C-alpha positions as CSV (number, residue, x, y, z in Angstrom):
1,M,54.0,135.8,24.6
2,N,52.7,137.5,20.8
3,P,52.0,134.2,18.4
4,I,54.1,134.1,15.4
5,E,52.3,134.6,12.6
6,V,54.0,133.4,9.2
7,V,52.8,135.3,6.1
8,I,53.0,133.2,3.0
9,A,52.7,136.1,0.3
10,G,54.5,136.3,-3.7
11,P,55.3,133.4,-5.8
12,E,55.7,131.2,-2.4
13,A,51.9,131.3,-2.1
14,V,51.4,130.9,-5.9
15,A,53.4,127.6,-5.7
16,L,51.5,126.8,-2.2
17,V,47.6,127.5,-3.8
18,T,49.0,125.3,-7.1
19,L,50.3,122.6,-4.7
20,L,47.0,122.8,-2.8
21,A,44.6,123.0,-6.0
22,G,46.6,120.3,-7.5
23,G,46.5,117.8,-4.5
24,L,42.8,118.0,-4.3
25,L,41.9,117.4,-8.2
26,I,44.1,114.7,-7.4
27,V,42.4,113.3,-5.1
28,A,38.6,114.6,-6.6
29,Y,39.4,112.4,-9.8
30,A,40.9,109.4,-7.1
31,L,37.4,109.4,-5.9
32,R,35.7,109.2,-8.9
33,T,37.5,106.4,-10.5
34,G,38.1,104.7,-7.6
35,V,41.8,104.3,-9.0
36,P,44.3,107.1,-7.2
37,P,47.6,107.5,-9.8
38,M,50.2,105.4,-8.1
39,P,53.4,105.1,-9.8
40,T,55.0,101.8,-10.9
41,G,58.7,101.4,-9.3
42,S,61.1,100.2,-11.7
43,G,61.1,96.6,-10.2
44,I,57.6,95.8,-10.9
45,R,57.9,97.4,-14.6
46,A,60.6,95.2,-14.8
47,V,58.6,91.8,-13.6
48,M,55.2,92.7,-15.7
49,L,58.0,93.0,-18.5
50,R,59.1,89.6,-18.4
51,L,55.5,88.3,-18.2
52,L,54.7,89.8,-21.6
53,P,55.7,88.0,-24.9
54,A,58.5,89.2,-26.6
55,T,56.5,90.9,-29.7
56,V,52.8,91.4,-29.9
57,D,50.5,91.6,-32.8
58,G,48.7,94.9,-31.9
59,T,48.5,97.8,-29.9
60,V,49.9,98.0,-26.3
61,Y,47.5,99.3,-23.7
62,D,48.2,101.1,-20.1
63,L,45.3,101.3,-18.3
64,G,45.0,103.5,-15.8
65,S,48.6,105.0,-17.0
66,G,49.0,107.8,-14.5
67,W,52.2,109.1,-14.2
68,G,53.8,107.1,-17.4
69,G,56.8,105.2,-16.3
70,L,55.2,102.0,-17.5
71,A,54.1,102.8,-20.6
72,F,57.6,104.9,-21.2
73,A,59.2,101.1,-20.4
74,L,56.7,99.6,-22.7
75,A,57.3,102.0,-25.9
76,R,61.3,100.5,-25.6
77,R,60.3,97.0,-25.1
78,Y,58.1,97.3,-28.4
79,P,59.6,99.7,-30.5
80,S,57.3,98.8,-33.4
81,N,54.1,99.0,-32.0
82,R,52.1,101.8,-31.2
83,V,51.6,102.3,-27.1
84,V,48.6,103.6,-26.2
85,G,48.3,105.0,-21.9
86,I,44.6,105.7,-20.7
87,E,44.5,108.0,-18.1
88,L,41.4,110.3,-17.1
89,S,43.1,112.3,-14.2
90,P,44.5,115.2,-16.1
91,L,47.8,116.3,-13.9
92,P,48.9,112.6,-14.0
93,W,48.4,112.8,-17.9
94,L,49.8,116.6,-18.3
95,F,52.7,115.1,-16.5
96,A,53.2,111.8,-19.2
97,R,52.1,113.9,-22.2
98,A,55.1,116.9,-21.0
99,M,57.8,114.0,-20.8
100,L,56.7,112.2,-24.0
101,M,57.7,115.8,-25.4
102,L,61.3,115.9,-24.0
103,R,61.4,111.8,-24.6
104,R,60.2,111.6,-28.0
105,Y,59.1,108.4,-28.1
106,P,57.4,108.0,-31.8
107,N,55.4,105.2,-31.1
108,L,53.6,106.1,-27.5
109,E,50.4,108.2,-26.6
110,F,48.7,109.1,-23.9
111,R,45.1,109.6,-24.3
112,R,43.1,111.1,-21.8
113,A,39.8,109.3,-21.4
114,E,37.8,107.0,-19.4
115,L,38.6,103.3,-19.2
116,M,35.4,101.5,-20.1
117,A,34.8,104.2,-22.8
118,A,38.3,103.2,-25.2
119,S,38.0,101.1,-27.3
120,L,40.4,98.0,-26.8
121,S,39.5,95.7,-30.1
122,D,42.9,96.6,-31.8
123,A,44.7,95.5,-28.7
124,G,47.7,93.0,-28.9
125,A,49.0,93.4,-25.3
126,V,47.2,94.6,-22.1
127,V,48.8,96.1,-18.7
128,C,47.3,97.5,-15.6
129,Y,47.1,98.2,-12.3
130,L,44.2,99.2,-11.2
131,M,42.1,99.0,-7.9
132,P,39.9,96.2,-7.8
133,A,36.3,97.4,-7.7
134,T,37.9,98.8,-11.7
135,M,38.8,95.6,-12.1
136,R,35.7,94.0,-11.5
137,R,34.3,96.2,-14.2
138,L,37.1,95.7,-16.7
139,A,36.6,91.8,-16.9
140,P,33.8,91.9,-18.8
141,K,35.3,94.9,-21.1
142,L,38.1,93.1,-21.6
143,T,36.3,89.5,-22.7
144,A,34.1,91.1,-24.9
145,E,36.7,93.0,-26.7
146,L,40.2,91.4,-26.7
147,R,41.0,88.7,-29.1
148,P,41.8,85.0,-28.1
149,G,45.1,84.9,-27.4
150,T,45.5,88.7,-26.1
151,P,48.2,88.2,-22.9
152,V,46.9,90.9,-20.1
153,V,49.1,91.8,-17.3
154,A,48.2,93.0,-13.9
155,Y,49.9,94.4,-10.8
156,S,48.7,94.5,-7.2
157,F,44.9,92.7,-8.3
158,A,43.6,90.0,-9.5
159,F,40.8,89.9,-12.3
160,D,38.0,87.7,-10.6
161,G,36.5,84.8,-11.8
162,W,39.6,85.0,-14.5
163,P,42.4,81.7,-14.0
164,P,46.1,83.3,-13.9
165,D,49.0,81.7,-15.9
166,A,51.3,82.9,-13.8
167,A,51.2,85.1,-10.5
168,V,54.9,86.3,-9.2
169,L,55.8,87.4,-6.2
170,E,59.6,88.5,-6.3
171,A,61.7,90.9,-4.0
172,E,61.8,93.4,-6.8
173,S,58.5,93.9,-7.6
174,G,57.8,94.5,-3.5
175,P,54.8,92.6,-1.4
176,M,52.4,92.3,-4.3
177,P,52.1,89.8,-6.9
178,V,52.0,90.1,-10.8
179,Y,49.2,88.3,-12.6
180,R,49.4,87.3,-16.1
181,Y,46.3,86.0,-18.1
182,T,45.6,85.3,-21.8
183,V,42.3,85.5,-22.7
184,T,40.6,82.4,-24.3
185,R,36.7,83.3,-25.1
186,A,36.1,85.2,-28.5
187,P,35.1,88.5,-28.4
188,T,30.9,88.5,-27.8
189,V,29.2,90.1,-30.9
190,T,26.0,92.0,-30.5
191,P,24.2,90.1,-34.0
192,D,22.5,93.3,-36.6
193,P,18.8,92.8,-36.2
194,G,18.2,93.9,-39.8
195,A,21.1,91.8,-41.3
196,S,18.9,88.3,-41.7
197,S,16.0,90.3,-43.0
198,P,15.7,90.4,-47.1
199,A,16.3,93.5,-48.3
200,G,13.2,95.4,-48.8
201,T,11.2,94.1,-46.1
Protein backbone atom coordinates (compact mmCIF):
# COMPACT_ATOMS: atom_id res chain seq x y z
CA MET A 1 0.00 0.00 0.00
CA ASN A 2 1.52 3.26 -1.11
CA PRO A 3 1.91 6.01 1.49
CA ILE A 4 -0.40 8.96 1.07
CA GLU A 5 1.41 12.03 -0.15
CA VAL A 6 0.06 15.38 0.88
CA VAL A 7 1.11 18.22 -1.34
CA ILE A 8 0.64 21.74 -0.12
CA ALA A 9 0.86 24.36 -2.81
CA GLY A 10 -0.38 27.80 -3.70
CA PRO A 11 -1.84 30.07 -0.97
CA GLU A 12 -1.78 27.24 1.59
CA ALA A 13 1.97 26.82 1.16
CA VAL A 14 2.54 30.54 1.53
CA ALA A 15 0.43 30.63 4.69
CA LEU A 16 2.26 27.65 6.16
CA VAL A 17 5.70 29.09 5.43
CA THR A 18 4.61 32.44 6.89
CA LEU A 19 3.36 30.79 10.07
CA LEU A 20 6.53 28.76 10.45
CA ALA A 21 8.73 31.81 9.86
CA GLY A 22 6.69 33.84 12.34
CA GLY A 23 6.93 31.12 14.96
CA LEU A 24 10.69 30.81 14.50
CA LEU A 25 11.07 34.59 14.77
CA ILE A 26 9.11 34.65 18.04
CA VAL A 27 11.22 31.81 19.44
CA ALA A 28 14.45 33.52 18.34
CA TYR A 29 13.54 36.76 20.13
CA ALA A 30 12.33 34.87 23.19
CA LEU A 31 15.75 33.22 23.40
CA ARG A 32 17.49 36.55 22.85
CA THR A 33 15.54 38.50 25.45
CA GLY A 34 14.66 35.68 27.83
CA VAL A 35 11.03 36.81 27.74
CA PRO A 36 8.43 35.01 25.60
CA PRO A 37 5.55 37.30 24.52
CA MET A 38 2.90 35.88 26.84
CA PRO A 39 -0.42 37.75 26.82
CA THR A 40 -2.07 38.86 30.07
CA GLY A 41 -5.63 37.64 30.50
CA SER A 42 -8.48 39.98 31.42
CA GLY A 43 -8.42 38.81 35.03
CA ILE A 44 -4.71 39.50 35.37
CA ARG A 45 -5.16 42.95 33.86
CA ALA A 46 -8.02 43.72 36.25
CA VAL A 47 -5.92 42.90 39.32
CA MET A 48 -2.92 44.85 38.02
CA LEU A 49 -5.08 47.90 37.36
CA ARG A 50 -6.61 47.71 40.84
CA LEU A 51 -3.13 47.87 42.38
CA LEU A 52 -2.30 51.07 40.52
CA PRO A 53 -3.35 54.49 41.88
CA ALA A 54 -6.32 56.29 40.38
CA THR A 55 -4.06 59.03 39.03
CA VAL A 56 -0.36 59.14 38.23
CA ASP A 57 2.04 61.95 37.36
CA GLY A 58 3.97 61.05 34.25
CA THR A 59 4.15 58.40 31.54
CA VAL A 60 2.79 54.93 32.18
CA TYR A 61 5.17 52.24 30.87
CA ASP A 62 4.32 48.65 30.01
CA LEU A 63 7.70 46.91 29.86
CA GLY A 64 7.61 43.91 27.56
CA SER A 65 4.21 44.91 26.19
CA GLY A 66 3.92 41.87 23.90
CA TRP A 67 0.63 41.78 21.98
CA GLY A 68 -0.59 44.99 23.64
CA GLY A 69 -3.56 43.88 25.74
CA LEU A 70 -2.33 45.39 29.00
CA ALA A 71 -1.17 48.60 27.32
CA PHE A 72 -4.64 49.14 25.83
CA ALA A 73 -6.19 48.63 29.27
CA LEU A 74 -3.76 51.19 30.72
CA ALA A 75 -4.60 53.69 27.97
CA ARG A 76 -8.29 53.38 28.88
CA ARG A 77 -7.54 53.70 32.59
CA TYR A 78 -5.32 56.78 32.18
CA PRO A 79 -6.70 58.77 29.21
CA SER A 80 -4.85 61.93 30.30
CA ASN A 81 -1.46 60.22 30.53
CA ARG A 82 0.87 59.05 27.81
CA VAL A 83 1.08 55.25 27.83
CA VAL A 84 4.09 53.58 26.21
CA GLY A 85 4.40 49.86 25.52
CA ILE A 86 7.99 48.73 24.97
CA GLU A 87 8.57 45.46 23.11
CA LEU A 88 11.57 44.17 21.17
CA SER A 89 10.07 41.11 19.48
CA PRO A 90 8.91 42.33 16.05
CA LEU A 91 5.75 40.26 15.49
CA PRO A 92 3.99 41.13 18.77
CA TRP A 93 5.06 44.74 18.31
CA LEU A 94 3.65 44.83 14.77
CA PHE A 95 0.42 43.21 15.94
CA ALA A 96 0.00 45.79 18.71
CA ARG A 97 0.72 48.62 16.26
CA ALA A 98 -1.88 47.23 13.85
CA MET A 99 -4.47 47.04 16.63
CA LEU A 100 -3.65 50.61 17.61
CA MET A 101 -4.39 51.76 14.05
CA LEU A 102 -7.84 50.19 14.38
CA ARG A 103 -8.62 51.33 17.91
CA ARG A 104 -7.01 54.80 17.74
CA TYR A 105 -5.99 55.63 21.28
CA PRO A 106 -4.24 59.02 20.98
CA ASN A 107 -2.44 58.62 24.33
CA LEU A 108 -0.93 55.21 23.47
CA GLU A 109 2.22 54.31 21.56
CA PHE A 110 4.12 51.08 21.04
CA ARG A 111 7.87 51.44 20.88
CA ARG A 112 10.16 48.70 19.57
CA ALA A 113 13.19 48.90 21.84
CA GLU A 114 15.42 46.99 24.22
CA LEU A 115 14.15 47.46 27.78
CA MET A 116 17.53 48.21 29.27
CA ALA A 117 18.20 50.94 26.69
CA ALA A 118 14.89 52.78 27.17
CA SER A 119 14.84 55.86 29.40
CA LEU A 120 12.18 55.66 32.12
CA SER A 121 12.98 58.89 33.95
CA ASP A 122 9.57 60.44 33.13
CA ALA A 123 7.59 57.43 34.42
CA GLY A 124 4.55 57.96 36.59
CA ALA A 125 3.94 54.21 36.84
CA VAL A 126 5.49 51.01 35.49
CA VAL A 127 3.93 47.61 34.86
CA CYS A 128 5.65 44.45 33.67
CA TYR A 129 5.21 40.73 33.07
CA LEU A 130 8.76 39.46 32.64
CA MET A 131 10.91 36.46 33.46
CA PRO A 132 13.12 36.31 36.61
CA ALA A 133 16.44 36.86 34.82
CA THR A 134 15.11 40.02 33.16
CA MET A 135 13.62 41.21 36.46
CA ARG A 136 17.05 40.90 38.10
CA ARG A 137 18.59 43.06 35.37
CA LEU A 138 15.75 45.55 35.47
CA ALA A 139 15.65 46.22 39.22
CA PRO A 140 18.83 48.38 39.39
CA LYS A 141 17.65 50.36 36.35
CA LEU A 142 14.29 51.13 37.97
CA THR A 143 15.99 52.09 41.23
CA ALA A 144 18.34 54.44 39.37
CA GLU A 145 15.84 56.07 37.01
CA LEU A 146 12.42 56.18 38.69
CA ARG A 147 11.38 58.99 41.00
CA PRO A 148 10.63 58.15 44.65
CA GLY A 149 6.98 57.24 45.04
CA THR A 150 6.62 55.73 41.55
CA PRO A 151 4.43 52.59 41.66
CA VAL A 152 5.66 49.43 39.95
CA VAL A 153 3.26 46.51 39.40
CA ALA A 154 4.61 43.13 38.29
CA TYR A 155 2.81 39.91 37.47
CA SER A 156 4.01 36.41 38.32
CA PHE A 157 7.60 37.13 39.40
CA ALA A 158 8.94 39.36 42.17
CA PHE A 159 11.96 41.65 42.19
CA ASP A 160 14.77 40.16 44.28
CA GLY A 161 15.54 42.29 47.31
CA TRP A 162 12.56 44.63 46.86
CA PRO A 163 9.93 44.42 49.61
CA PRO A 164 6.51 44.62 47.92
CA ASP A 165 3.71 46.82 49.27
CA ALA A 166 1.27 44.08 48.32
CA ALA A 167 1.25 40.57 46.87
CA VAL A 168 -2.20 39.65 45.61
CA LEU A 169 -3.24 36.15 44.62
CA GLU A 170 -6.83 35.95 43.38
CA ALA A 171 -8.80 33.44 41.35
CA GLU A 172 -9.22 35.87 38.45
CA SER A 173 -5.48 36.46 38.13
CA GLY A 174 -4.64 32.77 37.88
CA PRO A 175 -2.12 30.75 39.89
CA MET A 176 0.57 33.45 40.10
CA PRO A 177 0.54 36.59 42.28
CA VAL A 178 0.58 40.24 41.32
CA TYR A 179 3.12 42.38 43.18
CA ARG A 180 3.03 46.12 43.83
CA TYR A 181 6.13 48.11 44.75
CA THR A 182 6.81 51.77 45.49
CA VAL A 183 10.19 53.24 44.60
CA THR A 184 11.70 54.75 47.73
CA ARG A 185 15.30 55.44 46.79
CA ALA A 186 16.22 58.63 44.99
CA PRO A 187 17.63 58.18 41.48
CA THR A 188 21.39 57.73 41.27
CA VAL A 189 23.04 60.81 39.78
CA THR A 190 26.51 60.44 38.27
CA PRO A 191 28.59 63.55 39.08
CA ASP A 192 29.84 65.58 36.15
CA PRO A 193 33.68 65.60 36.52
CA GLY A 194 33.91 69.10 35.11
CA ALA A 195 31.10 70.58 37.18
CA SER A 196 33.27 71.35 40.23
CA SER A 197 36.24 72.71 38.32
CA PRO A 198 36.45 76.49 37.85
CA ALA A 199 36.08 77.60 34.28
CA GLY A 200 39.34 77.87 32.41
CA THR A 201 41.33 75.52 34.65
